[in-house]
N, C-alpha and C positions, 0 to 999 in steps of 0.2 A: 503494499499499499503507499503511495506516494504522501509526502509529508506536505501539511498545507503551509502556503507561502504565508509569509506574515504581510499586511497591508503597509505602504509605504510609510504612512502617517502615524505609526503604533496604534497607541489607542485613542488618538485624539481625532474625534469627528472634524470639527472644524474650529475656529478662533475669530473673535471679532476683534481685529487688527484695530479698527477705527477706533476703538472704545479707548484703546491704550492709548492713543492719541490724544484724544479730545478731551480726556478726564484724569484728573489724578485718581488712583484706588487707595483706598483707605482701609478695607477689611473686606475679606473674600470669604464664600460659603459653598460648600458643597450641597446640591439638590436633587432629587430624583425627578422623574418626568413623566407623566403619565399620557400614555402615547397608544395609537390605534395600532394595528397590523402592518396595514401600508405605511406608515410612518418609520416604522422599524425596518421595514425591508430597506426603504430610500435612505436611510441611515445608514445601513450596512452599505450601500453604496455610495456613502460619501457626497448626497444631493442634500445638503442643509446650507443655510446661508443666516448667520446672525448679527448683519450690519445695524439694521434698525431696530432691533428688538430690545426691549427693557421690561421691567417687572412691575405689576401692579399690584394692589393690594385690594382685595374686596370680599367683605363678611369674613374678615379674619383668613384668608386663605392666598395664595400666590400665585399669580397667571402669568406666564410669559408672553408676552403680546410682540407680535411683528415677526417673529422667526418664520423663516421660508422653507420647508420643507418639501420640495419637487416631487410630485409622485411619478412613480416607475408606470410606464403602461400594461405591464404585464400581471402586476400586485394589483391594481388601484381599479380593476376591469367593472366590479360588481358595486362599487362604493363610487359615491360622487365625493371626490377628495377637493377639500378645501387647504391650499399650501399655508395660508398664511392663519389658518384657525387660532384663537387661545388656548394655549397649553397648561395644563394645572402642574404647579411645581410643588413636590412633595418634601414637606421640610416639616420639624417638630415646631410646635406650639412657641417655645420659648424664644425660637431661632425668628418665628416670625411675627412676635410680640418686638424683639430685637430692631429689627428692619423697619416696621410699623411708625418705632419712635423715634428712627433715626432720621428716616425720610419725612416723617409730619414735623417733627421738633427742631432739628439741627440743618434740614434742607439740604440732605444727601438726595440723589438720585440712585438707584439700582438697576444695574444692566446687566446681561447676561454677558460672558467672556468668553466662554469656550461649552463645546460639549463633546464628550468624550465615553470610552465604555470602562465599565469597572464593574468586575466580577458577573459579564454578562446582560449588565444594565446598563441604560444610558444615563449619563450625570451631566447636572448642567452647574458651571462654576459660574456664580452670581457676584457682583460687589457693590459696595456701596461706594460710591465715586461723590467726587466735587468736581464742577466743569473747570478746566483750563481756558485762563485769558491769553491773547495772541503773543504776549512777551512769554507766557512760561511754556506756550510750543517751540519758541524759536531756541530758547536756553535750554529746552529737552533735547532740541534737534542739533543742536553745539555739541552737548556732551555724547551725544551718540557718535557723533564723526568724530569727536577727540577719542572717544573709547576705541574708535575702530581704527584710528591711527596709533594710537598705542600700541595695539594689538600688531598691527602690520609692523610696527618697528620692534617688536619683542620676538616678530618670527624672523624679521630679515637676520636677526643677531645670532 
């Protein structure tokens, strides 16, 4: 029997690189995701985007809004697939209370940073973030460039 090849990205399904550029990340949380069958199949193919996704709190529950899971033509033939539907995040009540308090009282925003596999289940990394100003983005870009130059200089020696 032939061995199964690992996916090139490892356990990571998708990342929200834009969130790391637009916001300063204060605190990270790991949440489960409530999904339907066709969504899991499309995630196995790596067809997900978190670009404009964020977390909303309704009735004491956390919901992932704006994530786009592209339906596979073979997996969603008998179901009307809505690729941008709101998906429930599975968190402990204490974590939800902490997130709600930070969002409402302290002015944080809650966004999704990544989707990945953990023990055969899909997990979503969410974070409490604050928006960056333009000068903060420039400073972060300069620091990244400087770190790249340092790495090149160290490798050349």
